[in-house]
Structure formats: C-alpha cells, structure tokens
DSSP file (Angstrom, degrees, kcal/mol; ACC not computed):
  #  RESIDUE AA STRUCTURE BP1 BP2  ACC     N-H-->O    O-->H-N    N-H-->O    O-->H-N    TCO  KAPPA ALPHA  PHI   PSI    X-CA   Y-CA   Z-CA
    1    1 A M     >        0   0    0      0, 0.0     4,-1.6     0, 0.0     5,-0.1   0.000 360.0 360.0 360.0 -38.5   14.9   53.6  -28.7
    2    2 A M  H  >  +     0   0    0      1,-0.2     4,-2.2     2,-0.2     5,-0.2   0.858 360.0  59.7 -68.6 -31.4   13.5   54.9  -25.4
    3    3 A F  H  > S+     0   0    0      1,-0.2     4,-2.7     2,-0.2    -1,-0.2   0.915 102.4  51.9 -58.5 -44.1   11.1   51.9  -25.5
    4    4 A L  H  > S+     0   0    0      1,-0.2     4,-2.5     2,-0.2    -1,-0.2   0.898 109.2  49.8 -62.6 -41.6   14.1   49.5  -25.5
    5    5 A W  H  X S+     0   0    0     -4,-1.6     4,-2.6     2,-0.2    -1,-0.2   0.894 111.5  48.3 -64.8 -39.6   15.6   51.2  -22.4
    6    6 A L  H  X S+     0   0    0     -4,-2.2     4,-2.7     2,-0.2    -2,-0.2   0.919 112.2  49.8 -65.2 -42.3   12.3   51.1  -20.5
    7    7 A L  H  X S+     0   0    0     -4,-2.7     4,-2.4     2,-0.2    -2,-0.2   0.922 111.4  48.5 -60.7 -43.7   12.0   47.4  -21.5
    8    8 A L  H  X S+     0   0    0     -4,-2.5     4,-2.5     2,-0.2    -2,-0.2   0.927 112.6  47.4 -61.4 -47.0   15.5   46.7  -20.3
    9    9 A I  H  X S+     0   0    0     -4,-2.6     4,-2.6     1,-0.2    -1,-0.2   0.913 111.5  51.9 -64.2 -41.5   15.0   48.5  -17.0
   10   10 A G  H  X S+     0   0    0     -4,-2.7     4,-2.3     1,-0.2    -1,-0.2   0.902 109.8  48.6 -61.7 -41.1   11.7   46.7  -16.5
   11   11 A L  H  X S+     0   0    0     -4,-2.4     4,-2.6     2,-0.2     5,-0.2   0.927 112.0  49.3 -63.9 -45.0   13.3   43.2  -17.1
   12   12 A V  H  X S+     0   0    0     -4,-2.5     4,-1.9     1,-0.2    -2,-0.2   0.942 112.4  47.4 -61.5 -45.6   16.1   44.1  -14.6
   13   13 A L  H  X S+     0   0    0     -4,-2.6     4,-2.8     1,-0.2     5,-0.5   0.888 111.1  52.4 -61.9 -39.8   13.6   45.2  -12.0
   14   14 A Y  H  X>S+     0   0    0     -4,-2.3     4,-2.2     1,-0.2     5,-1.2   0.937 112.3  44.3 -62.2 -46.9   11.5   42.0  -12.6
   15   15 A F  H  <5S+     0   0    0     -4,-2.6    -1,-0.2     3,-0.2    -2,-0.2   0.810 118.1  44.7 -67.9 -31.0   14.5   39.7  -12.1
   16   16 A V  H  <5S+     0   0    0     -4,-1.9    -2,-0.2    -5,-0.2    -1,-0.2   0.892 125.5  27.9 -79.9 -42.3   15.7   41.6   -9.1
   17   17 A L  H  <5S+     0   0    0     -4,-2.8     4,-0.2    -5,-0.2    -3,-0.2   0.820 129.3  30.9 -93.9 -34.6   12.4   42.0   -7.3
   18   18 A V  T >X5S+     0   0    0     -4,-2.2     4,-0.8    -5,-0.5     3,-0.7   0.866 110.1  58.3 -95.6 -42.6   10.2   39.1   -8.3
   19   19 A K  H >><S+     0   0    0     -5,-1.2     4,-1.7     1,-0.2     3,-0.7   0.842  92.0  66.1 -67.7 -35.9   12.6   36.2   -9.0
   20   20 A P  H 3> S+     0   0    0      0, 0.0     4,-1.6     0, 0.0    -1,-0.2   0.872  99.8  54.1 -54.3 -35.2   14.3   35.9   -5.6
   21   21 A G  H <> S+     0   0    0     -3,-0.7     4,-1.7    -4,-0.2    -2,-0.2   0.875 104.5  55.1 -67.3 -34.1   10.9   34.9   -4.0
   22   22 A K  H <X S+     0   0    0     -4,-0.8     4,-1.8    -3,-0.7    -1,-0.2   0.918 104.9  52.4 -63.7 -42.7   10.6   32.1   -6.6
   23   23 A R  H  X S+     0   0    0     -4,-1.7     4,-2.3     1,-0.2    -1,-0.2   0.866 107.2  52.2 -62.9 -38.0   14.0   30.6   -5.6
   24   24 A E  H  X S+     0   0    0     -4,-1.6     4,-2.1     2,-0.2    -1,-0.2   0.873 107.2  53.1 -66.5 -36.9   13.0   30.5   -1.9
   25   25 A D  H  X S+     0   0    0     -4,-1.7     4,-1.7     2,-0.2    -2,-0.2   0.897 109.5  48.0 -60.9 -41.6    9.9   28.6   -2.9
   26   26 A F  H  X S+     0   0    0     -4,-1.8     4,-2.2     2,-0.2    -2,-0.2   0.911 111.0  51.2 -68.4 -43.5   12.0   26.1   -4.7
   27   27 A A  H  < S+     0   0    0     -4,-2.3     4,-0.5     1,-0.2    -2,-0.2   0.896 109.1  51.1 -62.4 -39.7   14.4   25.7   -1.8
   28   28 A A  H >< S+     0   0    0     -4,-2.1     3,-0.6     1,-0.2    -1,-0.2   0.878 111.5  46.5 -68.5 -37.6   11.6   25.2    0.6
   29   29 A K  H >< S+     0   0    0     -4,-1.7     3,-0.8     1,-0.2    -1,-0.2   0.849 110.6  53.1 -72.7 -33.8   10.0   22.4   -1.5
   30   30 A S  T 3< S+     0   0    0     -4,-2.2    -1,-0.2     1,-0.2    -2,-0.2   0.493  86.6  83.6 -82.9  -0.8   13.4   20.7   -2.1
   31   31 A A  T <   +     0   0    0     -3,-0.6    -1,-0.2    -4,-0.5    -2,-0.1   0.263  64.0 134.5 -82.3  10.4   14.1   20.5    1.7
   32   32 A E    <   -     0   0    0     -3,-0.8     5,-0.0     1,-0.1    -3,-0.0  -0.340  67.9 -98.4 -63.9 142.5   12.0   17.4    1.8
   33   33 A D     >  -     0   0    0      1,-0.1     4,-2.1     4,-0.0     3,-0.3  -0.331  28.0-127.1 -56.7 134.8   13.3   14.4    3.9
   34   34 A P  H  > S+     0   0    0      0, 0.0     4,-2.4     0, 0.0     5,-0.2   0.873 111.0  54.7 -53.8 -39.9   15.1   11.8    1.6
   35   35 A D  H  > S+     0   0    0      1,-0.2     4,-2.4     2,-0.2     5,-0.1   0.908 108.9  48.0 -61.7 -41.4   13.0    9.0    3.1
   36   36 A E  H  > S+     0   0    0     -3,-0.3     4,-2.8     2,-0.2    -1,-0.2   0.876 109.5  53.1 -68.8 -36.8    9.7   11.0    2.2
   37   37 A V  H  X S+     0   0    0     -4,-2.1     4,-2.5     2,-0.2    -2,-0.2   0.950 111.4  45.7 -62.0 -49.2   11.0   11.6   -1.4
   38   38 A L  H  X S+     0   0    0     -4,-2.4     4,-2.6     2,-0.2    -2,-0.2   0.916 112.8  50.5 -58.7 -46.2   11.6    7.9   -1.8
   39   39 A K  H  X S+     0   0    0     -4,-2.4     4,-2.7     1,-0.2    -2,-0.2   0.915 111.3  48.2 -61.2 -44.8    8.2    7.0   -0.3
   40   40 A R  H  X S+     0   0    0     -4,-2.8     4,-2.2     1,-0.2     6,-0.2   0.916 111.2  49.6 -66.8 -38.7    6.4    9.5   -2.6
   41   41 A R  H  <>S+     0   0    0     -4,-2.5     5,-2.4    -5,-0.2     6,-0.8   0.908 112.6  48.2 -64.4 -40.8    8.2    8.2   -5.7
   42   42 A F  H ><5S+     0   0    0     -4,-2.6     3,-1.1     1,-0.2    -2,-0.2   0.927 111.8  48.5 -64.8 -44.1    7.3    4.6   -4.8
   43   43 A V  H 3<5S+     0   0    0     -4,-2.7    -2,-0.2     1,-0.2    -1,-0.2   0.875 110.6  52.2 -61.9 -37.7    3.7    5.5   -4.1
   44   44 A N  T 3<5S-     0   0    0     -4,-2.2    -1,-0.2    -5,-0.2    -2,-0.2   0.506 115.9-116.2 -78.0  -4.9    3.5    7.3   -7.4
   45   45 A G  T < 5S+     0   0    0     -3,-1.1    -3,-0.2    -4,-0.4    -2,-0.1   0.626  79.4 125.9  81.7  12.7    4.9    4.3   -9.3
   46   46 A E  S   <S+     0   0    0     -5,-2.4     2,-0.3    -6,-0.2    -4,-0.2   0.822  76.4  27.4 -75.5 -29.2    8.1    6.1  -10.4
   47   47 A I  S    S-     0   0    0     -6,-0.8    -2,-0.2    -9,-0.1    -1,-0.1  -0.943  84.2-115.1-132.3 154.5   10.3    3.4   -8.8
   48   48 A T     >  -     0   0    0     -2,-0.3     4,-2.6     1,-0.1     5,-0.1  -0.272  33.4-104.9 -79.5 169.7    9.8   -0.3   -8.1
   49   49 A E  H  > S+     0   0    0      2,-0.2     4,-2.8     1,-0.2     5,-0.2   0.902 122.7  51.9 -61.1 -41.5    9.7   -1.9   -4.7
   50   50 A E  H  > S+     0   0    0      1,-0.2     4,-2.5     2,-0.2    -1,-0.2   0.940 111.1  47.0 -63.2 -45.5   13.2   -3.3   -5.2
   51   51 A E  H  > S+     0   0    0      1,-0.2     4,-2.6     2,-0.2     5,-0.3   0.896 111.4  52.9 -59.1 -42.7   14.5    0.1   -6.2
   52   52 A Y  H  X S+     0   0    0     -4,-2.6     4,-2.7     1,-0.2    -2,-0.2   0.939 110.9  44.9 -57.2 -50.0   12.8    1.7   -3.2
   53   53 A K  H  X S+     0   0    0     -4,-2.8     4,-2.2     1,-0.2    -2,-0.2   0.900 114.3  48.8 -68.5 -38.4   14.3   -0.7   -0.7
   54   54 A N  H  X S+     0   0    0     -4,-2.5     4,-2.0    -5,-0.2    -1,-0.2   0.938 114.9  44.8 -64.8 -44.4   17.8   -0.4   -2.3
   55   55 A M  H  X S+     0   0    0     -4,-2.6     4,-2.7     2,-0.2    -2,-0.2   0.901 111.9  52.2 -66.6 -41.2   17.7    3.4   -2.3
   56   56 A L  H  X S+     0   0    0     -4,-2.7     4,-2.2    -5,-0.3    -1,-0.2   0.925 109.0  50.5 -62.1 -43.5   16.3    3.5    1.3
   57   57 A K  H  < S+     0   0    0     -4,-2.2     4,-0.4     1,-0.2    -1,-0.2   0.923 112.4  47.3 -58.9 -44.9   19.1    1.3    2.4
   58   58 A I  H >< S+     0   0    0     -4,-2.0     3,-0.8     1,-0.2    -2,-0.2   0.900 112.0  49.4 -63.2 -42.0   21.7    3.6    0.8
   59   59 A V  H 3< S+     0   0    0     -4,-2.7    -1,-0.2     1,-0.2    -2,-0.2   0.869 111.2  49.4 -66.8 -37.1   20.1    6.7    2.2
   60   60 A N  T 3<        0   0    0     -4,-2.2    -1,-0.2     1,-0.2    -2,-0.2   0.421 360.0 360.0 -85.8   1.1   20.0    5.3    5.7
   61   61 A E    <         0   0    0     -3,-0.8    -1,-0.2    -4,-0.4    -2,-0.1   0.480 360.0 360.0 -71.2 360.0   23.6    4.2    5.8
C-alpha cells in the first residue's frame, strides 16, 4: 500500500516539475512563421506547388 502512495506522489511530482518544460519547448517550435511552415512543407514534398501557392496567398491576405 505504501508503494502505491510513493508511486502516486512520484507521478504528481514528475508531471508538475518535468512536464512544464516540455510544453515550453513545443510552444517555441510552433512559433514558426506561417510562410516558413509552408516553405518547409513544400520542400519536403508534403504539398504540391499549386497547394503551396494557394496557401501562401491565403496566409498573406
């Protein structure tokens, strides 16, 4: 029974102390400029040239 309490306390401490740093890293990565995101997706072959141009036009309106 004591093991379960220690496990629970350990999990709470993990999510309180370790996880907030992970969220900040994600926020920093997602702060990329929309034009750069489209450019990267086009270069990686995720979208076609037509899709790239259409999305770029929409983003820059």
